[in-house]
C-alpha positions as CSV (number, residue, x, y, z in Angstrom):
1,M,-27.9,-3.1,0.7
2,K,-26.0,-3.2,-2.2
3,K,-22.9,-0.8,-2.9
4,N,-23.5,1.6,-5.8
5,I,-20.2,1.6,-8.1
6,L,-20.0,3.7,-11.0
7,V,-17.4,2.8,-13.8
8,V,-15.8,5.3,-15.9
9,D,-13.5,4.3,-18.8
10,D,-13.9,5.1,-22.6
11,S,-14.3,1.3,-24.1
12,A,-17.8,0.2,-24.3
13,L,-16.6,-3.2,-24.5
14,M,-14.3,-2.8,-20.8
15,R,-17.3,-0.9,-19.5
16,R,-19.5,-3.7,-20.2
17,V,-16.9,-6.5,-18.8
18,I,-16.2,-4.3,-15.3
19,C,-20.1,-4.0,-15.0
20,D,-20.8,-7.8,-15.3
21,I,-17.8,-8.3,-12.9
22,I,-19.4,-5.9,-10.3
23,N,-22.8,-7.4,-10.9
24,S,-21.5,-10.8,-10.4
25,D,-21.4,-10.1,-6.7
26,E,-24.0,-10.2,-4.5
27,T,-22.4,-7.3,-2.3
28,F,-22.3,-4.4,-5.6
29,Q,-24.3,-2.8,-8.4
30,A,-22.5,-1.2,-11.2
31,T,-25.7,1.7,-11.1
32,D,-24.3,3.9,-13.6
33,V,-21.6,4.5,-16.1
34,C,-19.4,7.1,-17.9
35,R,-17.2,7.7,-21.3
36,D,-14.4,10.1,-19.9
37,G,-13.8,12.0,-16.6
38,L,-15.6,15.1,-17.9
39,E,-19.0,12.8,-17.8
40,A,-17.7,11.5,-14.5
41,Y,-17.1,14.7,-12.8
42,E,-21.1,15.9,-13.7
43,R,-22.3,12.5,-12.1
44,L,-20.2,13.1,-9.0
45,K,-21.4,16.5,-8.7
46,T,-25.0,15.3,-8.0
47,T,-24.7,11.7,-7.2
48,K,-23.2,10.4,-4.5
49,Y,-21.7,6.7,-4.8
50,D,-20.1,4.1,-2.6
51,G,-17.1,3.5,-5.3
52,V,-15.9,4.6,-8.5
53,V,-13.8,2.5,-10.8
54,L,-11.8,5.0,-12.9
55,D,-9.5,4.4,-16.3
56,V,-6.9,6.2,-16.3
57,N,-6.4,7.3,-20.3
58,M,-9.5,8.7,-21.6
59,P,-10.6,11.5,-23.9
60,R,-11.8,15.1,-23.1
61,M,-10.3,14.4,-19.1
62,D,-8.6,11.8,-18.1
63,G,-8.1,10.1,-14.9
64,L,-6.0,12.1,-13.3
65,E,-7.5,15.4,-14.7
66,L,-10.6,14.0,-13.0
67,L,-9.2,13.5,-9.8
68,D,-7.5,16.9,-9.7
69,R,-11.2,18.9,-10.3
70,L,-12.7,16.4,-7.6
71,Q,-9.7,17.1,-5.0
72,K,-10.4,21.3,-6.0
73,E,-13.6,21.3,-5.5
74,K,-14.1,18.8,-2.1
75,I,-16.2,16.3,-3.9
76,K,-15.5,13.1,-2.0
77,A,-15.5,9.6,-4.0
78,T,-13.9,6.6,-2.9
79,V,-11.9,5.8,-6.0
80,I,-10.1,2.5,-7.4
81,M,-7.9,3.1,-10.5
82,V,-7.5,0.5,-13.5
83,S,-4.2,0.9,-15.1
84,T,-1.9,-0.9,-17.7
85,T,1.4,-1.9,-16.5
86,T,3.0,0.7,-19.2
87,T,5.6,3.2,-17.5
88,K,3.4,6.2,-18.6
89,D,0.1,4.4,-16.9
90,A,2.1,3.3,-14.2
91,E,3.6,7.0,-13.3
92,V,0.1,8.5,-13.4
93,T,-1.6,5.7,-11.1
94,I,1.4,6.9,-8.7
95,L,0.1,10.5,-8.8
96,A,-3.5,9.4,-8.8
97,M,-2.7,8.0,-5.3
98,E,-1.5,11.2,-4.3
99,R,-4.5,13.1,-5.6
100,G,-7.0,10.9,-3.5
101,A,-7.2,7.4,-5.5
102,V,-7.3,4.9,-2.7
103,D,-6.5,1.8,-4.8
104,F,-5.7,0.3,-8.3
105,V,-6.3,-2.7,-10.1
106,E,-4.0,-3.9,-12.7
107,K,-5.6,-3.8,-16.5
108,P,-5.5,-6.9,-18.4
109,T,-3.8,-6.4,-21.9
110,N,-6.7,-7.4,-24.0
111,I,-10.5,-8.5,-23.9
112,I,-9.9,-12.4,-23.4
113,E,-8.0,-11.5,-20.0
114,A,-10.7,-9.1,-19.2
115,K,-13.1,-11.8,-18.9
116,G,-11.0,-14.3,-17.2
117,E,-11.2,-15.1,-13.8
118,D,-7.6,-13.6,-12.5
119,F,-9.0,-9.7,-13.1
120,K,-12.3,-10.7,-11.8
121,K,-10.8,-11.9,-8.4
122,R,-8.3,-8.7,-8.6
123,L,-11.4,-6.3,-9.3
124,L,-13.6,-7.8,-6.7
125,G,-10.7,-8.1,-4.3
126,V,-10.2,-4.9,-3.8
127,L,-13.5,-3.7,-4.1
128,S,-14.2,-5.7,-1.4
129,A,-11.5,-4.8,0.8
130,V,-11.8,-0.8,0.3
131,L,-15.4,-0.6,0.3
132,R,-16.4,-3.2,3.2
133,T,-14.2,-2.0,5.4
134,S,-15.8,1.8,4.9
135,R,-16.7,2.1,8.9
136,F,-13.3,3.8,9.4
137,S,-12.4,7.6,9.3
138,Y,-10.3,7.6,6.2
139,A,-11.4,9.6,3.3
140,G,-14.4,10.8,4.4
141,R,-15.6,7.6,6.1
142,T,-17.3,7.4,9.6
143,A,-15.2,6.6,12.5
144,A,-15.6,3.6,14.5
145,A,-15.1,2.2,18.1
146,S,-11.4,2.0,18.8
147,E,-10.2,-1.3,18.4
148,K,-9.5,-3.1,21.5
149,V,-5.0,-3.0,21.2
150,V,-2.5,-4.8,23.9
151,I,0.3,-2.5,24.1
152,R,3.6,-4.1,24.8
153,K,4.9,-1.9,27.5
154,N,7.9,-4.2,28.9
155,A,9.8,-4.1,25.4
156,E,13.5,-3.5,26.0
157,T,15.1,0.1,25.2
158,I,17.9,-0.1,22.9
159,K,20.0,2.7,22.4
160,S,22.1,1.7,19.4
161,G,22.9,3.2,16.0
162,N,22.5,0.3,14.7
163,K,19.0,-1.0,13.8
164,L,16.9,-1.5,10.7
165,V,13.2,-0.5,9.6
166,A,11.5,-2.8,7.9
167,L,7.7,-1.5,6.8
168,A,5.2,-3.9,5.2
169,C,1.5,-2.5,3.6
170,S,-0.8,-3.0,1.0
171,T,-4.5,-1.9,-0.2
172,G,-4.3,1.7,0.6
173,G,-0.7,1.6,1.0
174,P,0.4,3.2,-1.7
175,K,-1.7,6.5,-1.2
176,A,-0.7,5.7,2.7
177,L,3.4,6.2,2.0
178,Q,3.0,9.3,0.8
179,S,2.2,10.8,4.3
180,V,5.7,8.5,5.4
181,I,8.3,8.7,3.1
182,P,8.1,12.2,2.4
183,Y,8.4,13.1,6.2
184,L,11.4,11.3,7.0
185,P,14.7,13.1,7.4
186,K,17.4,12.5,5.0
187,N,19.6,11.3,7.5
188,L,17.2,8.7,9.3
189,N,19.9,6.8,11.1
190,A,18.6,3.3,9.8
191,P,18.0,2.1,6.8
192,M,14.6,0.8,5.6
193,V,13.5,-2.0,3.9
194,L,9.8,-1.7,2.3
195,V,7.5,-4.3,1.1
196,Q,4.5,-3.0,-0.9
197,H,2.3,-5.5,-2.4
198,M,1.9,-4.0,-5.9
199,P,2.5,-6.1,-9.7
200,A,5.8,-5.2,-11.1
201,G,6.0,-1.7,-13.2
202,F,4.1,0.2,-10.5
203,T,7.0,-0.5,-7.7
204,K,9.8,1.5,-10.0
205,S,7.2,4.4,-10.3
206,M,6.6,4.7,-6.8
207,A,9.7,4.8,-6.1
208,D,11.2,6.9,-8.2
209,R,7.8,9.4,-7.5
210,L,8.5,8.8,-3.5
211,N,11.9,9.8,-3.9
212,E,11.1,13.4,-6.0
213,V,9.2,14.5,-2.9
214,S,11.3,13.0,-0.3
215,Q,14.5,14.1,1.8
216,I,15.6,10.4,2.0
217,Q,16.4,8.4,-0.9
218,V,14.1,6.0,-2.3
219,K,14.9,3.2,-4.9
220,E,13.6,0.4,-6.3
221,A,15.8,-2.4,-4.1
222,E,18.0,-4.3,-6.7
223,D,19.9,-7.7,-6.0
224,G,23.3,-6.8,-4.5
225,D,22.4,-3.7,-2.8
226,V,24.3,-2.7,-0.1
227,L,22.1,-1.5,2.9
228,K,22.7,2.1,3.6
229,K,21.1,4.5,6.4
230,G,19.0,7.0,5.2
231,T,18.1,5.1,2.0
232,V,14.7,3.0,1.6
233,Y,14.8,0.0,-1.1
234,I,11.1,-1.2,-1.5
235,A,10.8,-4.6,-3.1
236,P,10.2,-5.0,-7.0
237,G,6.8,-6.2,-7.8
238,G,7.1,-9.9,-9.0
239,K,10.3,-10.5,-7.0
240,H,10.7,-11.6,-2.9
241,M,13.2,-9.5,-0.9
242,E,15.2,-10.9,2.0
243,V,18.3,-9.0,3.7
244,K,21.5,-11.1,4.0
245,R,24.7,-10.3,6.1
246,S,27.5,-10.4,4.7
247,P,30.9,-11.9,5.7
248,D,32.3,-8.2,6.0
249,G,29.4,-7.1,8.7
250,S,27.5,-5.2,5.8
251,H,23.8,-6.2,5.0
252,R,22.7,-6.6,1.3
253,I,19.4,-7.3,-0.7
254,K,18.9,-10.6,-2.1
255,L,16.2,-10.9,-4.5
256,N,14.3,-14.3,-5.1
257,D,12.3,-16.1,-7.5
258,M,10.1,-18.3,-5.5
259,P,6.2,-18.6,-6.0
260,P,3.9,-16.3,-4.4
261,I,3.0,-17.0,-0.9
262,G,-0.6,-16.7,-0.3
263,G,-1.1,-15.1,-3.6
264,L,1.5,-12.4,-3.0
265,K,5.0,-11.5,-4.5
266,P,6.5,-9.9,-3.2
267,C,5.5,-11.5,0.5
268,A,6.7,-9.3,3.7
269,N,6.8,-12.3,6.1
270,I,9.8,-13.7,3.3
271,T,11.5,-10.1,3.9
272,Y,11.2,-10.3,8.2
273,D,12.0,-13.9,8.2
274,S,15.1,-13.4,6.3
275,L,16.0,-10.8,9.3
276,T,16.7,-13.2,11.6
277,G,20.2,-13.7,11.0
278,S,20.9,-10.0,10.6
279,G,23.3,-8.1,12.6
280,Y,21.4,-5.6,13.5
281,D,20.8,-5.4,17.5
282,Q,17.1,-4.0,16.3
283,I,14.9,-4.5,14.1
284,V,11.8,-0.9,13.8
285,C,9.0,-3.4,12.5
286,V,6.0,-0.8,10.8
287,V,3.0,-2.4,9.5
288,L,0.3,-0.1,7.7
289,T,-2.8,-0.4,5.9
290,G,-3.6,-3.6,4.3
291,M,-6.1,-6.6,3.5
292,G,-4.9,-9.9,5.0
293,A,-2.0,-10.6,7.5
294,D,0.8,-10.4,5.9
295,G,3.7,-9.5,8.2
296,T,2.3,-11.4,11.1
297,N,4.0,-14.4,11.2
298,G,7.2,-12.7,10.2
299,I,7.6,-10.5,13.1
300,K,6.5,-12.9,15.5
301,T,9.2,-15.4,14.1
302,L,11.7,-12.4,14.1
303,A,10.9,-11.5,17.6
304,K,11.8,-14.8,18.9
305,S,15.5,-14.5,17.6
306,K,16.2,-10.5,17.8
307,P,14.6,-7.5,19.7
308,V,11.7,-5.9,17.7
309,Y,10.3,-2.9,18.3
310,V,6.3,-2.6,16.7
311,I,4.6,0.3,15.1
312,A,1.4,0.2,13.7
313,Q,-1.3,2.2,12.1
314,N,-4.5,2.6,13.5
315,A,-7.6,1.6,12.7
316,E,-9.4,4.7,12.1
317,T,-6.8,6.1,9.3
318,C,-6.5,2.7,7.6
319,V,-8.2,2.1,4.4
320,V,-8.4,-1.4,5.2
321,Y,-7.4,-2.4,9.1
322,G,-6.3,-5.9,8.2
323,M,-2.4,-6.2,8.5
324,P,-2.4,-3.6,11.5
325,K,-5.2,-5.6,13.3
326,A,-3.4,-8.9,12.7
327,I,-0.6,-7.7,14.3
328,A,-2.3,-5.8,17.0
329,E,-4.0,-9.1,18.5
330,T,-0.5,-10.7,18.6
331,G,0.8,-8.5,21.9
332,L,4.0,-7.4,20.5
333,V,2.6,-4.0,19.4
334,N,5.0,-1.3,20.9
335,E,3.0,2.1,19.6
336,V,-0.5,2.6,17.6
337,V,-0.5,5.8,15.8
338,P,-2.3,7.8,13.3
339,L,-1.0,7.8,9.6
340,A,0.3,11.1,10.5
341,E,2.4,10.3,13.3
342,V,4.2,7.3,11.6
343,A,7.3,9.3,10.2
344,Q,8.0,10.9,13.6
345,T,7.5,7.7,15.5
346,I,10.0,6.0,13.1
347,T,12.7,9.0,13.5
348,K,12.2,8.9,17.2
349,N,13.0,5.3,17.7
350,V,16.0,5.0,15.2
351,G,17.8,8.6,15.7
352,V,19.1,10.8,12.7
353,Q,23.1,10.6,11.9
């Protein structure tokens, strides 16, 4: 049975293009369309859809207002935002994640791009990732049977104040991070490097918003940043992020412009690989919701040369149980925890200053 999708956009042309893309895949069908958030609100009060593709800027009621209304009235919907990379739209999109949207797709700047293969691939990719794994108990979904995970129990316990946290996430990540970063203490006894698969423009807005709502300091990483404890460094969209050890023993961020790896830029594997030459006594690796397996090969390589402690998000709280599943199958995972327990698990392992 095809998944029913509601398309909400004030542009008739964009509605048609999005519907055509959705209907081109045998898994989905664009069942209904709405011109603005108010129309969509009335529709969602009486009709249930498998997914909603929602524009950000619309007359009468925009995407953010609609999400506020749905959240307030406890109307459940799996919402994917379609947003331009303007600073304003990027900021609104990050706020939309806080209000219930599970992910977003970068909106083309013109109709030629909208009809191109790139946008089609991205939109169908997100819809597939989010809706084909809807058996997990996230955003009102039904819980699946527990995945079998082999926990690594013989890992060496390292009591040291010289640790680094390296976190990777993808589809569903911006929303998931809202349940992790704000719950870390400001005096966390380690720096954190974070790779979230996002286009350029969105990572700055995400970093700024997380910094506003968190005790710990959060920033978009810049080339040459010296890693400091109690700070989260988010890889900028469109750049790979490495950590390099300086002659004085400090560690700095190095951004590079290598081609995407498997379509990903930033790529978590590159960040994990770079840590093999670091001076940290232990790397606490955290893998959250995401499509694919980015991070797994990097952590496997890193574990051969450095002590690692691996924390994976459990299947039941993932939007997409891809990246955590991939690392869990390696036998390197030390703890599998629900999203709500990730922050305290990190803090437990690195301590506070």
